[in-house]
N, C-alpha and C positions, 0 to 999 in steps of 0.2 A: 135853831139847828135841826136839819132834817133827821129823820130816824137813822139808826145805825144801818139798817138794811138798805137804805138808799144812798149812803155816802161812804160806806167803808171802802177804803182804797185797796186793801190788800186781801182781805178775806173774801170779798165778793167774787173774785176770780175763781175761787174754788167752790164756795158755797152756792153760788148761783149757777153752777155748771150742771150738765146733765148727770155727771157722776162725780164722786168726791175724788180729790187728788190723793195719791198714795202718800203715806207718811214719809217715805224716803224719796228725796228729790230725784235720784238717778233711777229709781224704779218707775218713775212717771214717764210713760212713753211719749206723752205730748211735750213735756219739758225737753226730753232728749231730742225730739224733732226740732223744737225751737233752737236748741243749742247747736245741733248739727247744721241747721240752716243758717243761723247767725254766724257760725264759724266760717262756713264756706263763703258767705257774703262778705265778711270782713277781709278774708284772704283775697277775694276777687277785687274788692275796693282798693286795698293798699297795693296790690300788684298793678292795678290800672293806673295808679298815681305815677308809676314809673314807665309803664308801657306806652301810654299816650304821649308823654313828652319825648321819649326815645323815637317813637313813630314819627313825630314832627321833625326831629333832627335828622333821622336816617332816611326817611322817605321823602319829606318835603324840603329838606335842607333849611330848616328854620333857623333864623338868626337868634342871638341872645334876647333881643327885644321882643321878638315874636314868641319865643319860648316863655318869657315872663308874662306876656299877655295870656298865653294858653293856661298857665298855672293860675293866674288871677281869675280867669273865667271859670275854671273848675272849682275854685274856692268861693266864688261870689255867692252861690246859692245859700251858703250858711248864713250870711248876713241878710240877704235879700228875702229869703223864703222861710226862715225858721219859725217866725211868729205865725205866719199864715198856715204853715204845715201843722204846727201845734193845734191850731183851731180846727183844721180839717180832720186830723187824726182823732180828736175827741168826738167827732161825728160818726166816724166809720169804725168798722171792725179792724183791729190791728192785723189780724191774719190776712185779710183781704188787701190791706195797704202794703204789707210786706211782699205778698205774692205778686202784686201788680208792679211794685218797684223792681223786684228781681226780674220779672219778665221784660220790663222796659229797658233795664240796663243790659240784659243779654241781647236784646234786639239791637240796641244802639251800638254795642261793641261789635256785633255781627255785621252791622252796616258799615262800620269803620273798616273792618277787615276786608269785606267784599269790595268796597270802593278802592281801598289801597291795592288790592290784588289786580283789579282791572284797570288801574291807572286813573281812576276818576275822583280820587280824593284830593281836595284842595284845602287851604287853610281856613276859609270861611266855614266849610262843612265840618271840618274837624273841630273848630271852635263851638259850633252849634251842638254837635254830638257830645263834646266834653261838658258843656253846660248841662245838657240833658242828663248825663250820667251823674254829675254832681248834684243836680236837683233831686233826682230819684234816690240818691244816697241819703239826702236829708230826710226824705219821707221814711226810708227804711230805718234809719238810726233813731228817729223820734218814736216810730211805731214799736220797735223791739223793746225800748225802755218801758213804754206803756203796756206792752203785752204781758210782761212778766207779772205785773200786779193783777192782771185778770186771769192768770193761769195757775199761780201757786198760792199756797197758804201764807198767811202773814208771817209766821215764824220761819219760813223758808226764803224770805226776801234776800237776806244777806248772803246765804249760800248760793242762791240763784244768781245774784249779781256777781258774786265771786267767780262763778263758772263762766258767765257771759263776758265779764271784763277780762278774765284770764285769756279767753279766746281772742278778744280784741288786742290784748297786749302781744300775744304770740303772732297775730296777723301783722301787727305793726313792725315786728322784728323780721318775720319771714316773708311777708308779702312783697316788699320792695326787692329783696334779694331774689325771690322767685320770678318777679316781673323781669328783672334784668337778665336772669338765666334763660327765661323763655325767649326773650328777644335775641340773645346770643345763639341759642340752639335752633330756633325755628324761623327766625326773621320777625320783624316787627308786626307785619299784618297777621301772621299766624299766631303770634303771641297775643294779639288783641282777640282773636277768635278763641284762644285757650282761656283768656280771662272771662269770656262770655260763658264758658262751661261752668265756672264756679257759681255764677249767678243762676244758671240753670239748675245746678245741684241744690242750691238754696231754695229755689222755687219748688222743686219736687219734694223737699223735706218739709217745708213749712205748710204746704198745701195739704199735707197729711194730718195736720193737727185736728183732732176731732172734738175737743172740749168746747162747748158753747161759751161765748163770751157774754158777760153781763154788760149791757149797753144802756145808756140813757134813753128814756122814752122819746120817740120822735115827736116834735111839736108840729102843729098845723102850719105855723109860720115860723120856721127856724130863724134865730137871730142872725143878722148879717155878720160876715166874717170880721169886719172891723169892730163890731160890738163884742164878739167873742174874744178877740185879741185884747181889747180893753179890759174885759173881765179877767182874763188870765193875768195881765199885768197887775190889776188891782188885787187879785187874790194873792199873788206872790208878795207884793209889797205889804199887804195887810196881815199876813201870817208871820209871826216873829221868827219862827224857825226857817221858813223858806226865804225870808228877807235876809237872814244871816247867811244862808247858803249862797244866795245871789251876790251879796256884797263880798263875801270871802272869795268866790269864784272870780268876780271882776277884779279884785285886788291882785289875786294871783296871776291871772292872765296878762294884766297890764305889766306887772313887775317882771314876770317870766319873759315876756316878749322883749322888754328892755334889756334884761340881763343876757338873754341869748344873743342879742345883736352884738353886745360888747364881747361876750364869751367867745363867739366864733372868730372875732378879730384878735382877741387876747392870746388864744392858744397858738396860732401860727406866728404872730408878730412879736409877742413878748416872750413866749416860751420856746419859739422856734421849732415847733413840732411839725412833722410831715402830715400830709393829708390823710395817710393811712392811720396814724396815731390819733388824729382828731376824730376820724370816723369811729375808731374803737372806743374812745372816750364817750362819744355820744351814744354808741350802741350799748354800752354797759347798763344804761337805764332799762333796757328790755328785760334781761334776766331778773333785775331787781323788781320790775313790775310783775313778773310771773310769781315770784316769791310773795310779793305783797298781796296778790290775788288769793293765794292759798291761805295766808295768815288772816286775811279779812273774813274768811269763813268761820274763824274761831275766836279771835281776840275780842271783838265787841261783846260777845256773849259772856266772856270771862271777866273783862276789866271795865266794861261799859262803853257805849258808843262815844260819849263825850271825851272820855280819857284817851281812847284810841285815836280819835280825830285830832285832838290837841297835840298829843305826843308825836304822831306821825307827821303832821304838818310842820311842827317846829323842827323835827329832825330832818325831814326831806327838804324843806325850804332853806333851813339854816346851814346845811352842809356846804353850800357854795361860798360861805363866808371865809372858808379856809383857802380857797383857790387864789385870791390876790396875793397871798403870802408866798406862793410858789415862785421860784426864780430859775429860769433856764430849764433845759431838758436833762436834768440830773436823773440819777437812778431812782430817786424817790418820786419824781414828778408824775411819771406815767402811772405807777400803781396807785398814787393818791387820786389822780383823775378818774381812774377806773372805779375806785372805791366811792368817790363822790357820785359818779353816775349811777352806780348800783344802789346806793342809799337813797338818792333822789327818786329813782324809779320805785323802790320799795315803799317809801313813805308816801309818794304821790298816789300810788295805786291803792294803798290802804285808805287814804282820804277819799279817793274817787268812789270806791266800792261802798264804803260806809255811808258817805253823804248821799249817794244815790238811793240806798235803801231807806235812809231817813226821809228823803224827799218823797219817795214813793209811798211811804207809810203815812205821812201827814196829809197827803193830797187825795181828795175824793176822785173816784173813777172818772167822772165827767170832766175833770180838770187836769188829768195826767199829761196829756200831750202838750197843752198850753204851758203848764208849769215847767216841763222839761225844755221846751223851746224858748221860753222867756229867760231861763237861767243860762242856757247855751248862748243865746243872742247877747245877753248882757256881758258875758265873759269874753266871747270871741269878738264882740264889737270894739273892745278896747285894745285888741292885739295890734292893729296897725299903728295906733297912737303910741303904744308902748315901744314898738320898734323904732319909731321916729325919735322918741325921747331917749332911748338907749344910744342911738347914733349921735344925737346932739351932745349928750354927756361925754361920750367917748372923744368927740372932737374938741370939746371945750376943756375938759379936765384930764384927758389922757386915759389910756386903756385901763391901767391898774386902778386908778381912783374911780373911774367910771364903773368898773366891775364891782368894786367894793360898795359903792353907793347903790347900784341896782340890786346886788345880792342882799344888802341890808333891807332894801325895799320889799323883797320877797317875804320878809318877816311880818309885813302888814297883814297878810292873810291869817296867820295864826293869831295875831292880836285881835283881829275882828272876831274870830271864833271864841277867843277867851272872854270877850266882853258881851257875848251873845248867849242865848239859851242853849246853843250847841254844846257849850262846855259842861252843862248840867245834865246832859242826857245819860241815862243809866243803861243797864243791861237789856232791858226790854225796849223795843222800838216804840216811839211815841205814836199816838193815834190822831186822827183828824180832830178829835175832841180836845187834844192838848193845845191846838192852835186856836186862832180866832174863829168864831162861827162864820160860815160862809153867808154872804149877803143874800137877800131875796132874789137878786138877779142871778147869782151863781147857783142858788138852789133851783131856780127855774131852768137854768141851763143843764144842771146835773139831772134834775127830774127824778122820776122813779126808774128803777132798773127793771128792764124786761127779763124775766127769768126764762 
């Protein structure tokens, strides 16, 4: 095992910098710049998810099939590029990666707006620019997760993740609504230009971060990307804590995709709810996620990370088991669905923030990007299969039975956690020493940290 000075994942961001991080997170000017930039970027990203499809419909008169292709193209980079991006982020400074991603997305959206205004935008060019925005979003999202470890003290990881993930939750709630409002008020091309402004604001904020990052020493012959990806996969599989996080994430994403496929059919067809009520039931998860982010800053330090993760996962995932018992659009149905969405958002965000801090704490600096990308890819990769499984179960067994089975399947993730080292985590975050020693190949990759 390399020395602590060369592999500490959380403390090196502060101890290896030109100046120490302030004891209070919000007094740290560099963290505030990261938070403001990440918040603006997340708002722009989620607003764009609505603006670009509306642009295709309103400006290009896109059919349902073409709109589906556009959405798939925007999501494809998550599966196609995550592992490569993780390897590249571990080679570069996260500040540089985020700044370049912001600049690229601002330029891409500006190009969309300009082409639409002059009448030169076609579906092929919109698809290409949508893929570009999606790819750069993968770079930014992997980089900001790795950047926190290099920026704050070890004992500030949970609070830092709570702030960043709270912003992401708020953006998931307000971003799509903002995107729709901008299209209504300004027209679709001008809304795209407005979306570019959020990425420009993020660019201006993050580029002002002054603290030097601790980086792995550059090698004369850097390993090939494929080799780095293999090292990241082997590291995640070889560490008991990260392996449990990966398996729990994969189990959740598969089951959740299956459950949501049935859920979106069950609400209007079995409960006879309007589209407005269905939207409210889904949106209730947003406020719950905001509350979960705030609780995640305090509960793990009081009750232990393992206890919080176990209870939050069981509560948030298990709450859907009561939905199949609902019958019709009675006075009880809508309040219950709103409560289910709120509890799911609260529990899910508690799990997300806590597990992210655990993952960052046990991962050496030189492996942060690859660990994040590997876990993301493993989880998101099963989403399409889960959606197909949910549709199959609904068709074969009916909506109510299919929803009960898929909701029960969501309990697989808490079971995986209960049978893993995650359940035994205490109030203090684990360290890289608590996992398996990194191999000689990984030690070579991580190298010495340039101060």
